C-alpha atoms as an extended CHARMM CRD file, in Angstrom:
* protein
*
       152  EXT
         1         1  MET       CA             -0.4370000000       -4.5010000000       25.6010000000  PROA      1               0.0000000000
         2         2  THR       CA              1.4950000000       -7.0810000000       26.6850000000  PROA      2               0.0000000000
         3         3  ALA       CA              2.5400000000       -9.8980000000       24.0530000000  PROA      3               0.0000000000
         4         4  ILE       CA              5.1870000000      -12.1100000000       25.7430000000  PROA      4               0.0000000000
         5         5  GLY       CA              6.6690000000      -15.4370000000       23.6010000000  PROA      5               0.0000000000
         6         6  HSD       CA              8.7710000000      -17.8210000000       24.4370000000  PROA      6               0.0000000000
         7         7  ASP       CA             12.0590000000      -15.7710000000       24.4470000000  PROA      7               0.0000000000
         8         8  THR       CA             10.5090000000      -12.5810000000       24.1310000000  PROA      8               0.0000000000
         9         9  ILE       CA              8.3430000000       -9.4640000000       25.5770000000  PROA      9               0.0000000000
        10        10  VAL       CA              6.6790000000       -7.2200000000       23.7980000000  PROA      10              0.0000000000
        11        11  GLU       CA              5.1520000000       -3.4340000000       25.0230000000  PROA      11              0.0000000000
        12        12  GLU       CA              3.4590000000       -0.5960000000       23.2660000000  PROA      12              0.0000000000
        13        13  ILE       CA              2.3360000000        2.4400000000       24.1070000000  PROA      13              0.0000000000
        14        14  SER       CA              0.8890000000        5.7120000000       22.8620000000  PROA      14              0.0000000000
        15        15  ILE       CA              2.7060000000        9.1110000000       23.2250000000  PROA      15              0.0000000000
        16        16  ALA       CA              1.7020000000       12.4090000000       22.6400000000  PROA      16              0.0000000000
        17        17  ALA       CA              4.7150000000       14.0010000000       21.3070000000  PROA      17              0.0000000000
        18        18  PRO       CA              6.9470000000       13.8120000000       18.0020000000  PROA      18              0.0000000000
        19        19  ALA       CA              8.7720000000       10.9200000000       17.7350000000  PROA      19              0.0000000000
        20        20  ALA       CA             12.0800000000       12.8520000000       17.6520000000  PROA      20              0.0000000000
        21        21  LYS       CA             11.1210000000       14.1650000000       21.0900000000  PROA      21              0.0000000000
        22        22  VAL       CA             10.5180000000       10.7770000000       22.1520000000  PROA      22              0.0000000000
        23        23  PHE       CA             14.0100000000        9.4540000000       20.6140000000  PROA      23              0.0000000000
        24        24  ASP       CA             15.9480000000       12.3450000000       22.4230000000  PROA      24              0.0000000000
        25        25  ALA       CA             14.3260000000       11.1080000000       25.6760000000  PROA      25              0.0000000000
        26        26  ILE       CA             14.9240000000        7.2190000000       24.9430000000  PROA      26              0.0000000000
        27        27  VAL       CA             18.7930000000        7.7660000000       23.7120000000  PROA      27              0.0000000000
        28        28  GLU       CA             19.7790000000       11.3820000000       25.3510000000  PROA      28              0.0000000000
        29        29  PRO       CA             22.0150000000       10.4040000000       28.3660000000  PROA      29              0.0000000000
        30        30  ALA       CA             20.8720000000       13.2940000000       30.3090000000  PROA      30              0.0000000000
        31        31  GLN       CA             17.1980000000       13.0290000000       29.1960000000  PROA      31              0.0000000000
        32        32  ARG       CA             17.3030000000        9.0590000000       30.2600000000  PROA      32              0.0000000000
        33        33  ALA       CA             18.6190000000        9.6750000000       33.8790000000  PROA      33              0.0000000000
        34        34  ALA       CA             15.7910000000       12.3700000000       34.4740000000  PROA      34              0.0000000000
        35        35  TRP       CA             12.8910000000       10.0920000000       33.6440000000  PROA      35              0.0000000000
        36        36  TRP       CA             13.9800000000        6.1380000000       34.1050000000  PROA      36              0.0000000000
        37        37  GLY       CA             13.4610000000        5.2230000000       37.4710000000  PROA      37              0.0000000000
        38        38  ALA       CA             11.0060000000        6.1090000000       40.5920000000  PROA      38              0.0000000000
        39        39  PRO       CA             12.0180000000        6.5840000000       43.9170000000  PROA      39              0.0000000000
        40        40  ASP       CA              9.8040000000        3.4990000000       45.3710000000  PROA      40              0.0000000000
        41        41  ARG       CA             11.8320000000        1.1270000000       42.4920000000  PROA      41              0.0000000000
        42        42  PHE       CA             15.0040000000        2.5360000000       41.4700000000  PROA      42              0.0000000000
        43        43  GLN       CA             16.2970000000        5.5270000000       40.2140000000  PROA      43              0.0000000000
        44        44  THR       CA             18.9910000000        5.9200000000       37.1530000000  PROA      44              0.0000000000
        45        45  THR       CA             21.1710000000        8.5380000000       37.6190000000  PROA      45              0.0000000000
        46        46  HSD       CA             23.7650000000        8.8230000000       35.0700000000  PROA      46              0.0000000000
        47        47  MET       CA             23.8250000000        7.7300000000       31.7360000000  PROA      47              0.0000000000
        48        48  GLU       CA             27.0880000000        7.4790000000       29.1130000000  PROA      48              0.0000000000
        49        49  SER       CA             26.0130000000        6.7120000000       25.1960000000  PROA      49              0.0000000000
        50        50  ASP       CA             28.3860000000        6.4960000000       22.3630000000  PROA      50              0.0000000000
        51        51  LEU       CA             25.0210000000        6.8560000000       20.0630000000  PROA      51              0.0000000000
        52        52  ARG       CA             26.1380000000        4.8280000000       16.6210000000  PROA      52              0.0000000000
        53        53  PRO       CA             25.9270000000        1.1020000000       15.3730000000  PROA      53              0.0000000000
        54        54  GLY       CA             28.7600000000       -0.6890000000       17.5560000000  PROA      54              0.0000000000
        55        55  GLY       CA             29.0680000000        2.5130000000       19.9050000000  PROA      55              0.0000000000
        56        56  ARG       CA             28.9150000000        1.0930000000       23.9170000000  PROA      56              0.0000000000
        57        57  TRP       CA             26.3590000000        2.8570000000       26.5750000000  PROA      57              0.0000000000
        58        58  SER       CA             25.7230000000        1.9080000000       30.1450000000  PROA      58              0.0000000000
        59        59  MET       CA             23.6320000000        3.3000000000       32.6400000000  PROA      59              0.0000000000
        60        60  GLY       CA             23.3300000000        2.7140000000       36.6310000000  PROA      60              0.0000000000
        61        61  GLY       CA             21.9760000000        4.5990000000       39.9470000000  PROA      61              0.0000000000
        62        62  ILE       CA             20.2490000000        2.8830000000       42.7130000000  PROA      62              0.0000000000
        63        63  GLY       CA             18.6020000000       -0.4510000000       42.4780000000  PROA      63              0.0000000000
        64        64  MET       CA             15.4080000000       -1.6790000000       44.4820000000  PROA      64              0.0000000000
        65        65  ASN       CA             17.2830000000       -3.0220000000       46.9250000000  PROA      65              0.0000000000
        66        66  GLY       CA             19.2830000000        0.4800000000       47.8250000000  PROA      66              0.0000000000
        67        67  GLY       CA             22.4740000000       -0.7270000000       46.3020000000  PROA      67              0.0000000000
        68        68  PRO       CA             23.9430000000        0.2890000000       43.1580000000  PROA      68              0.0000000000
        69        69  PHE       CA             22.6660000000       -0.7430000000       39.4780000000  PROA      69              0.0000000000
        70        70  VAL       CA             24.4640000000       -1.2330000000       35.9780000000  PROA      70              0.0000000000
        71        71  VAL       CA             23.0080000000       -2.2870000000       32.7010000000  PROA      71              0.0000000000
        72        72  ARG       CA             25.1390000000       -1.8330000000       29.6110000000  PROA      72              0.0000000000
        73        73  GLY       CA             25.2990000000       -2.5780000000       26.0180000000  PROA      73              0.0000000000
        74        74  GLU       CA             25.7760000000       -2.1960000000       22.3380000000  PROA      74              0.0000000000
        75        75  TYR       CA             23.7960000000       -0.3290000000       20.1230000000  PROA      75              0.0000000000
        76        76  ARG       CA             22.8080000000       -2.0310000000       16.9160000000  PROA      76              0.0000000000
        77        77  VAL       CA             20.8370000000       -0.2550000000       14.8480000000  PROA      77              0.0000000000
        78        78  VAL       CA             20.4090000000        4.1420000000       15.4900000000  PROA      78              0.0000000000
        79        79  ASP       CA             17.7880000000        5.4490000000       12.9950000000  PROA      79              0.0000000000
        80        80  ARG       CA             16.8560000000        8.3320000000       14.1850000000  PROA      80              0.0000000000
        81        81  PRO       CA             13.9610000000        9.3250000000       14.8340000000  PROA      81              0.0000000000
        82        82  ARG       CA             12.4850000000        5.4010000000       13.8530000000  PROA      82              0.0000000000
        83        83  VAL       CA             14.4400000000        2.5800000000       15.7380000000  PROA      83              0.0000000000
        84        84  VAL       CA             17.2470000000        2.1700000000       18.0860000000  PROA      84              0.0000000000
        85        85  GLU       CA             18.0810000000       -1.1810000000       19.3830000000  PROA      85              0.0000000000
        86        86  PHE       CA             20.9010000000       -2.2120000000       21.5880000000  PROA      86              0.0000000000
        87        87  THR       CA             22.4300000000       -5.1830000000       23.2120000000  PROA      87              0.0000000000
        88        88  TRP       CA             21.0000000000       -5.2640000000       27.3020000000  PROA      88              0.0000000000
        89        89  LEU       CA             23.0530000000       -6.9530000000       30.0020000000  PROA      89              0.0000000000
        90        90  PRO       CA             21.6810000000       -6.0340000000       33.5370000000  PROA      90              0.0000000000
        91        91  ASP       CA             24.2270000000       -6.7770000000       36.5810000000  PROA      91              0.0000000000
        92        92  TRP       CA             21.3740000000       -7.4070000000       39.1800000000  PROA      92              0.0000000000
        93        93  GLN       CA             20.2930000000      -10.9770000000       37.4120000000  PROA      93              0.0000000000
        94        94  ALA       CA             22.9410000000      -13.6840000000       38.3710000000  PROA      94              0.0000000000
        95        95  ASP       CA             22.6110000000      -15.9430000000       34.7330000000  PROA      95              0.0000000000
        96        96  ALA       CA             22.1410000000      -12.6500000000       32.9970000000  PROA      96              0.0000000000
        97        97  ALA       CA             23.1020000000      -13.4240000000       29.4080000000  PROA      97              0.0000000000
        98        98  GLU       CA             23.0690000000      -10.4950000000       26.9070000000  PROA      98              0.0000000000
        99        99  THR       CA             19.8030000000       -9.8340000000       25.0910000000  PROA      99              0.0000000000
       100       100  VAL       CA             18.5510000000       -7.1400000000       22.5460000000  PROA      100             0.0000000000
       101       101  VAL       CA             15.8620000000       -4.2810000000       23.1050000000  PROA      101             0.0000000000
       102       102  ARG       CA             14.6790000000       -2.8080000000       19.9910000000  PROA      102             0.0000000000
       103       103  ILE       CA             12.7290000000        0.6910000000       20.4220000000  PROA      103             0.0000000000
       104       104  GLU       CA             10.7480000000        1.3700000000       17.3360000000  PROA      104             0.0000000000
       105       105  LEU       CA              8.6000000000        4.8370000000       16.8700000000  PROA      105             0.0000000000
       106       106  GLU       CA              5.9150000000        5.5170000000       14.3330000000  PROA      106             0.0000000000
       107       107  GLU       CA              4.4230000000        9.3430000000       14.8770000000  PROA      107             0.0000000000
       108       108  THR       CA              1.1340000000       10.5070000000       13.3010000000  PROA      108             0.0000000000
       109       109  GLN       CA             -0.1310000000       13.8430000000       13.6970000000  PROA      109             0.0000000000
       110       110  GLY       CA              2.2240000000       14.0490000000       16.7950000000  PROA      110             0.0000000000
       111       111  VAL       CA              0.9920000000       10.9370000000       18.5700000000  PROA      111             0.0000000000
       112       112  THR       CA              4.0790000000        8.4300000000       18.6760000000  PROA      112             0.0000000000
       113       113  ARG       CA              3.0340000000        5.1000000000       18.9900000000  PROA      113             0.0000000000
       114       114  VAL       CA              6.6100000000        3.5590000000       20.8340000000  PROA      114             0.0000000000
       115       115  ARG       CA              6.9730000000       -0.5100000000       20.5950000000  PROA      115             0.0000000000
       116       116  LEU       CA              9.2350000000       -2.5450000000       22.7210000000  PROA      116             0.0000000000
       117       117  ILE       CA             10.5110000000       -5.7010000000       21.6490000000  PROA      117             0.0000000000
       118       118  HSD       CA             12.8600000000       -7.0870000000       24.2410000000  PROA      118             0.0000000000
       119       119  SER       CA             14.2390000000      -10.8650000000       22.9730000000  PROA      119             0.0000000000
       120       120  GLY       CA             16.5210000000      -13.5630000000       23.9000000000  PROA      120             0.0000000000
       121       121  LEU       CA             15.4020000000      -13.9140000000       27.0710000000  PROA      121             0.0000000000
       122       122  THR       CA             15.5020000000      -16.8750000000       29.5500000000  PROA      122             0.0000000000
       123       123  ASP       CA             12.7710000000      -17.9510000000       31.7840000000  PROA      123             0.0000000000
       124       124  SER       CA             14.1750000000      -16.1290000000       34.5300000000  PROA      124             0.0000000000
       125       125  GLY       CA             15.1560000000      -13.2130000000       32.5070000000  PROA      125             0.0000000000
       126       126  ARG       CA             11.4000000000      -12.6100000000       31.4470000000  PROA      126             0.0000000000
       127       127  ALA       CA             10.4290000000      -12.9310000000       35.1080000000  PROA      127             0.0000000000
       128       128  SER       CA             13.2260000000      -10.0620000000       35.8750000000  PROA      128             0.0000000000
       129       129  HSD       CA             12.1580000000       -7.7000000000       33.1090000000  PROA      129             0.0000000000
       130       130  ARG       CA              8.3400000000       -6.7260000000       33.2790000000  PROA      130             0.0000000000
       131       131  GLY       CA              8.9600000000       -4.0360000000       34.5560000000  PROA      131             0.0000000000
       132       132  TRP       CA              8.5990000000       -2.3980000000       30.8550000000  PROA      132             0.0000000000
       133       133  PRO       CA              5.3810000000       -1.3640000000       30.7630000000  PROA      133             0.0000000000
       134       134  GLN       CA              6.4630000000        0.8980000000       33.9960000000  PROA      134             0.0000000000
       135       135  VAL       CA              9.3750000000        2.2690000000       32.2010000000  PROA      135             0.0000000000
       136       136  LEU       CA              7.3180000000        3.1520000000       29.3020000000  PROA      136             0.0000000000
       137       137  THR       CA              4.8240000000        4.8310000000       31.3580000000  PROA      137             0.0000000000
       138       138  TRP       CA              7.6700000000        6.8920000000       33.2400000000  PROA      138             0.0000000000
       139       139  LEU       CA              8.9910000000        7.7680000000       29.3710000000  PROA      139             0.0000000000
       140       140  ARG       CA              5.3350000000        9.2660000000       28.1050000000  PROA      140             0.0000000000
       141       141  THR       CA              5.2440000000       11.2190000000       31.1900000000  PROA      141             0.0000000000
       142       142  TYR       CA              8.0530000000       12.7400000000       30.9350000000  PROA      142             0.0000000000
       143       143  ALA       CA              7.9680000000       13.1920000000       26.8520000000  PROA      143             0.0000000000
       144       144  GLU       CA              4.5720000000       14.7270000000       27.0790000000  PROA      144             0.0000000000
       145       145  ARG       CA              5.1970000000       16.9570000000       30.0260000000  PROA      145             0.0000000000
       146       146  ASN       CA              8.6550000000       18.1470000000       28.2010000000  PROA      146             0.0000000000
       147       147  ASP       CA              7.1520000000       19.1070000000       24.6110000000  PROA      147             0.0000000000
       148       148  ALA       CA              5.6990000000       22.0950000000       24.6280000000  PROA      148             0.0000000000
       149       149  THR       CA              3.2470000000       20.7060000000       21.3900000000  PROA      149             0.0000000000
       150       150  ALA       CA              2.0630000000       18.3270000000       22.9970000000  PROA      150             0.0000000000
       151       151  ARG       CA             -1.7890000000       17.6440000000       22.7730000000  PROA      151             0.0000000000
       152       152  VAL       CA             -3.2700000000       17.2340000000       26.4720000000  PROA      152             0.0000000000
């Protein structure tokens, strides 16, 4: 389900893995680099993270045009395994303003509902961030494949 407001994108997906596993896949640098991207789109090759409110994070890799990309920000909320919220500043958008990404996780019987809210977007920012459904699908594939308790 996609809901797009004036300055906000909301995406939801269900993942057959515990919330703690999904949370770790989102915030742990080696795990995020393992699943965030695809050879035909872009590929994250590294991430750095100081996982605490006020801590900085950045990730980079090979962008859609074959050149490097970097996105960075600061953690605002870290409530493992329920919520992570961080600022988002991509280098690929010329008029990029810092925005906020909030990821909420709610587990029921081993299945985690992931709700991503990206707010503070401009018109061009909304257009350049419509890839969240694909990112969440990559997360689901990774978390379900790497969770021994996942139900198929």
